[in-house]
Structures are given as structure tokens and as C-alpha cells.
ROFI-826648 format. One record per residue (C-alpha): residue number from 1; residue in three letters; x, y, z. Coordinates in nm, 2 decimals. Layout:
// ROFI-826648
REC_NUM_ala_X_Y_Z
...
//
This chain:
// ROFI-826648
REC_1_unk_-4.66_3.42_1.90
REC_2_unk_-5.01_3.47_1.71
REC_3_unk_-4.91_3.67_1.50
REC_4_unk_-4.70_3.47_1.38
REC_5_unk_-4.95_3.24_1.21
REC_6_unk_-5.03_3.00_1.50
REC_7_unk_-5.31_3.19_1.78
REC_8_unk_-5.43_2.84_1.81
REC_9_unk_-5.18_2.65_1.92
REC_10_unk_-5.06_2.85_2.21
REC_11_unk_-5.38_2.74_2.50
REC_12_unk_-5.34_2.58_2.71
REC_13_unk_-5.30_2.19_2.66
REC_14_unk_-5.45_2.29_2.30
REC_15_unk_-5.34_1.91_2.09
REC_16_unk_-5.58_2.02_1.84
REC_17_unk_-5.31_2.23_1.68
REC_18_unk_-5.17_2.05_1.39
REC_19_unk_-4.93_2.23_1.14
REC_20_unk_-4.91_2.01_0.83
REC_21_unk_-4.78_2.24_0.64
REC_22_unk_-4.41_2.24_0.65
REC_23_unk_-4.33_2.52_0.45
REC_24_unk_-4.49_2.75_0.69
REC_25_unk_-4.39_2.57_1.01
REC_26_unk_-4.00_2.61_0.87
REC_27_unk_-4.09_3.01_0.81
REC_28_unk_-4.20_2.99_1.20
REC_29_unk_-3.90_2.82_1.29
REC_30_unk_-3.68_3.05_1.15
REC_31_unk_-3.86_3.32_1.31
REC_32_unk_-3.83_3.18_1.65
REC_33_unk_-3.47_3.11_1.67
REC_34_unk_-3.38_3.45_1.48
REC_35_unk_-3.49_3.54_1.73
REC_36_unk_-3.31_3.38_2.01
REC_37_unk_-2.97_3.34_1.78
REC_38_unk_-2.80_3.66_1.90
REC_39_unk_-2.89_3.52_2.27
REC_40_unk_-2.85_3.14_2.31
REC_41_unk_-2.99_3.02_2.61
REC_42_unk_-2.75_2.87_2.90
REC_43_unk_-2.97_2.55_3.03
REC_44_unk_-2.77_2.32_3.34
REC_45_unk_-2.90_2.04_3.44
REC_46_unk_-2.86_1.88_3.79
REC_47_unk_-2.96_1.71_4.10
REC_48_unk_-2.87_1.82_4.43
REC_49_unk_-2.75_1.51_4.56
REC_50_unk_-2.51_1.48_4.28
REC_51_unk_-2.15_1.67_4.39
REC_52_unk_-2.05_1.56_4.01
REC_53_unk_-2.31_1.80_3.81
REC_54_unk_-2.29_2.15_4.07
REC_55_unk_-2.16_2.41_3.94
REC_56_unk_-1.83_2.56_3.92
REC_57_unk_-1.68_2.90_3.98
REC_58_unk_-1.66_2.99_3.61
REC_59_unk_-1.98_2.79_3.56
REC_60_unk_-2.14_2.95_3.74
REC_61_unk_-1.97_3.28_3.62
REC_62_unk_-2.06_3.18_3.29
REC_63_unk_-2.47_3.14_3.35
REC_64_unk_-2.47_3.44_3.52
REC_65_unk_-2.34_3.64_3.23
REC_66_unk_-2.62_3.50_3.01
REC_67_unk_-2.93_3.74_2.98
REC_68_unk_-3.13_3.34_2.96
REC_69_unk_-3.01_3.13_3.20
REC_70_unk_-3.27_2.79_3.28
REC_71_unk_-3.19_2.60_3.57
REC_72_unk_-3.32_2.19_3.55
REC_73_unk_-3.37_1.97_3.89
REC_74_unk_-3.39_1.64_3.81
REC_75_unk_-3.45_1.59_4.23
REC_76_unk_-3.76_1.82_4.28
REC_77_unk_-3.85_1.79_3.91
REC_78_unk_-3.84_2.15_3.82
REC_79_unk_-3.76_2.44_3.60
REC_80_unk_-3.69_2.76_3.62
REC_81_unk_-3.66_3.00_3.33
REC_82_unk_-3.47_3.31_3.40
REC_83_unk_-3.40_3.68_3.13
REC_84_unk_-3.27_4.02_3.35
REC_85_unk_-3.51_4.00_3.69
REC_86_unk_-3.80_3.78_3.57
REC_87_unk_-3.87_3.43_3.62
REC_88_unk_-4.08_3.20_3.53
REC_89_unk_-4.13_2.82_3.66
REC_90_unk_-4.29_2.46_3.54
REC_91_unk_-4.31_2.15_3.67
REC_92_unk_-4.14_1.90_3.48
REC_93_unk_-4.10_1.49_3.41
REC_94_unk_-3.69_1.41_3.37
REC_95_unk_-3.56_1.08_3.26
REC_96_unk_-3.66_0.74_3.47
REC_97_unk_-3.43_0.49_3.64
REC_98_unk_-3.23_0.38_3.34
REC_99_unk_-3.29_0.68_3.09
REC_100_unk_-3.12_0.96_3.31
REC_101_unk_-3.17_1.27_3.19
REC_102_unk_-2.84_1.40_3.09
REC_103_unk_-2.61_1.62_3.34
REC_104_unk_-2.48_1.88_3.28
REC_105_unk_-2.40_2.25_3.10
REC_106_unk_-2.60_2.29_2.75
REC_107_unk_-2.78_2.53_2.50
REC_108_unk_-3.06_2.59_2.33
REC_109_unk_-2.98_2.79_1.96
REC_110_unk_-3.39_2.70_1.80
REC_111_unk_-3.71_2.61_1.89
REC_112_unk_-3.91_2.39_1.74
REC_113_unk_-4.26_2.41_1.63
REC_114_unk_-4.52_2.14_1.62
REC_115_unk_-4.20_1.88_1.58
REC_116_unk_-4.23_1.58_1.49
REC_117_unk_-4.13_1.33_1.71
REC_118_unk_-3.86_1.01_1.52
REC_119_unk_-3.91_0.72_1.71
REC_120_unk_-3.60_0.52_1.83
REC_121_unk_-3.48_0.22_1.83
REC_122_unk_-3.50_0.07_2.10
REC_123_unk_-3.80_0.19_2.19
REC_124_unk_-3.90_0.06_1.84
REC_125_unk_-3.81_-0.25_2.03
REC_126_unk_-3.98_-0.23_2.25
REC_127_unk_-4.33_-0.16_2.13
REC_128_unk_-4.27_-0.43_1.88
REC_129_unk_-4.21_-0.66_2.19
REC_130_unk_-4.60_-0.71_2.34
REC_131_unk_-4.91_-0.84_2.13
REC_132_unk_-5.05_-0.47_2.24
REC_133_unk_-4.75_-0.23_2.12
REC_134_unk_-4.76_-0.43_1.85
REC_135_unk_-5.08_-0.38_1.80
REC_136_unk_-5.05_0.02_1.85
REC_137_unk_-4.75_0.05_1.60
REC_138_unk_-5.00_-0.14_1.30
REC_139_unk_-5.33_0.09_1.39
REC_140_unk_-5.12_0.45_1.39
REC_141_unk_-4.92_0.33_1.09
REC_142_unk_-5.28_0.27_0.89
REC_143_unk_-5.42_0.56_1.06
REC_144_unk_-5.07_0.77_0.87
REC_145_unk_-4.95_0.91_1.26
REC_146_unk_-4.61_0.67_1.20
REC_147_unk_-4.45_0.78_0.89
REC_148_unk_-4.14_0.58_0.73
REC_149_unk_-3.89_0.78_0.64
REC_150_unk_-3.56_0.55_0.65
REC_151_unk_-3.57_0.17_0.61
REC_152_unk_-3.80_0.02_0.92
REC_153_unk_-3.72_0.35_1.11
REC_154_unk_-4.06_0.58_1.15
REC_155_unk_-4.18_0.92_1.26
REC_156_unk_-4.48_1.06_1.46
REC_157_unk_-4.66_1.33_1.22
REC_158_unk_-4.71_1.71_1.44
REC_159_unk_-5.06_1.66_1.59
REC_160_unk_-5.26_1.52_1.86
REC_161_unk_-5.08_1.21_2.02
REC_162_unk_-4.73_1.36_1.99
REC_163_unk_-4.54_1.29_2.21
REC_164_unk_-4.34_1.62_2.22
REC_165_unk_-4.62_1.83_2.17
REC_166_unk_-4.62_2.12_2.02
REC_167_unk_-4.28_2.30_2.08
REC_168_unk_-3.95_2.14_2.15
REC_169_unk_-3.63_2.34_2.24
REC_170_unk_-3.31_2.05_2.20
REC_171_unk_-3.04_2.07_2.39
REC_172_unk_-2.69_2.16_2.21
REC_173_unk_-2.39_1.91_2.35
REC_174_unk_-2.66_1.61_2.39
REC_175_unk_-2.78_1.49_2.04
REC_176_unk_-3.16_1.37_2.08
REC_177_unk_-3.26_1.54_2.43
REC_178_unk_-3.43_1.85_2.49
REC_179_unk_-3.70_2.05_2.64
REC_180_unk_-4.05_1.98_2.46
REC_181_unk_-4.45_1.93_2.55
REC_182_unk_-4.61_1.60_2.61
REC_183_unk_-4.86_1.43_2.49
REC_184_unk_-5.03_1.30_2.87
REC_185_unk_-5.04_1.66_3.07
REC_186_unk_-5.23_1.39_3.37
REC_187_unk_-4.85_1.32_3.47
REC_188_unk_-4.76_1.58_3.59
REC_189_unk_-4.97_1.59_3.90
REC_190_unk_-4.75_1.27_4.00
REC_191_unk_-4.55_1.33_4.29
REC_192_unk_-4.29_1.13_4.12
REC_193_unk_-4.23_1.26_3.80
REC_194_unk_-3.85_1.05_3.68
REC_195_unk_-4.08_0.89_3.40
REC_196_unk_-3.93_0.99_3.06
REC_197_unk_-3.62_0.89_2.84
REC_198_unk_-3.41_1.14_2.91
REC_199_unk_-3.61_1.37_2.76
REC_200_unk_-3.74_1.68_2.98
REC_201_unk_-4.12_1.73_2.96
REC_202_unk_-4.19_2.04_3.03
REC_203_unk_-4.55_2.11_3.23
REC_204_unk_-4.58_2.49_3.07
REC_205_unk_-4.41_2.44_2.71
REC_206_unk_-4.63_2.68_2.54
REC_207_unk_-4.56_2.94_2.88
REC_208_unk_-4.15_2.91_2.84
REC_209_unk_-4.15_2.95_2.45
REC_210_unk_-4.35_3.30_2.52
REC_211_unk_-4.19_3.42_2.80
REC_212_unk_-3.82_3.34_2.65
REC_213_unk_-3.95_3.52_2.28
REC_214_unk_-4.15_3.84_2.46
REC_215_unk_-3.85_3.89_2.69
REC_216_unk_-3.58_3.80_2.50
REC_217_unk_-3.41_4.10_2.46
REC_218_unk_-3.37_4.26_2.13
REC_219_unk_-3.05_4.15_1.91
REC_220_unk_-2.79_4.45_1.90
REC_221_unk_-2.74_4.56_1.55
//
């Protein structure tokens, strides 16, 4: 990863990393995504107590045949990545009671680097509904952390304070959801970690990306 030109970004919780050069960020994303294009990752999101989302025999076979497997347990809030005989585990934060992480079987086909966070309408409404939230919103707009991209929609620029952290692995089949970092690593110390708006925040997001890139089989000829 260091050789791709963002060595400082791979240090744990080094949120000073800020790739503002859109072209450079796009090139790095393309390089990472090409690496996994031939072997899209299979991700299974489930909760042990919910029978509806237990793997069926056909799904178990499909997952077993996939070279890169990711399992997300929203009960214990643990994520495991398995490539052949190697495995990496990370603590996660999943969706809160009224913002459940969508259960099911998905694919991951790309890795976004220093992603923008496009603020959902629901979160924007909640933010502006209180004096404290509105003051924070105005401050971030003034400091150019929030930028307008369409009518009254805003996004958080890459870098410190961005809720997505340094990497984002979007879920194909669950638009708007994915596995990403966070700007609040202290929350991983909590025993109860159903705290997000549905996305999967991974404590070891940098290690996960490195693990995938370093262990993904070479693309077939």
C-alpha cells in the first residue's frame, strides 16, 4: 500500500491523512479495485438469533467457493476476513435499533480511498433540528469541512473528522451501505456497539484493506 503513494495513511488512527488530489485518489482506487476485480469478495451479514438470515446449504457452498470471504456478526459485532487458510478478525460497530445493518449476502467489488461522506437527508434533518447541531453544521460549512454538491445536499470532505475514515468498501446490493473506518475509535471500547446508522464501522479497517490486497490471488491470465 505504501508503494501506491499514501504510506502515511496506513498508520492506525492516523486521521491526518488527507488525499485532496482527486486524480491521485482515483488512481489509487483503480489500482486497488483492479486487484480484486477478478475475485469479488463475498460478504455475509447475519445475526445468530435470527433464523431468516442463517446461511442456506447453497449459500454455504457459494461462500466456501469464494476465495475472499467476509462474515459480519451483528450480535457479537465482530467481522472476519478469510482468504484461503489466512484469517483476520476485527471489532465492528453495526446499526442501532432503528437503523439496522441490512442482513444478507453481498459482494464487494471496489475499495474507496479517503472517501467523501455524502450526508443523508435524515441525518441532515436531525442535525439541523437542535441548536447545537445547527451550530456545528454552520461551523463545518464555514470551515469548508462540509461542501454543497446538489441543491441543499452536502458532503464531508476527506480527512480528519470524516465519519467514513480512510477506506470504504461499498456493499453491492445494499446501496449506501458498506464497511468503513471511523473518526471515533474510542467507541470500539464499548461492549454494546450497535451504534451506527446501518453501515459497518471496522476498528481495523486499514489492516483489513492491507490483508485483502496482500493476500488476494493474482488475476488469472
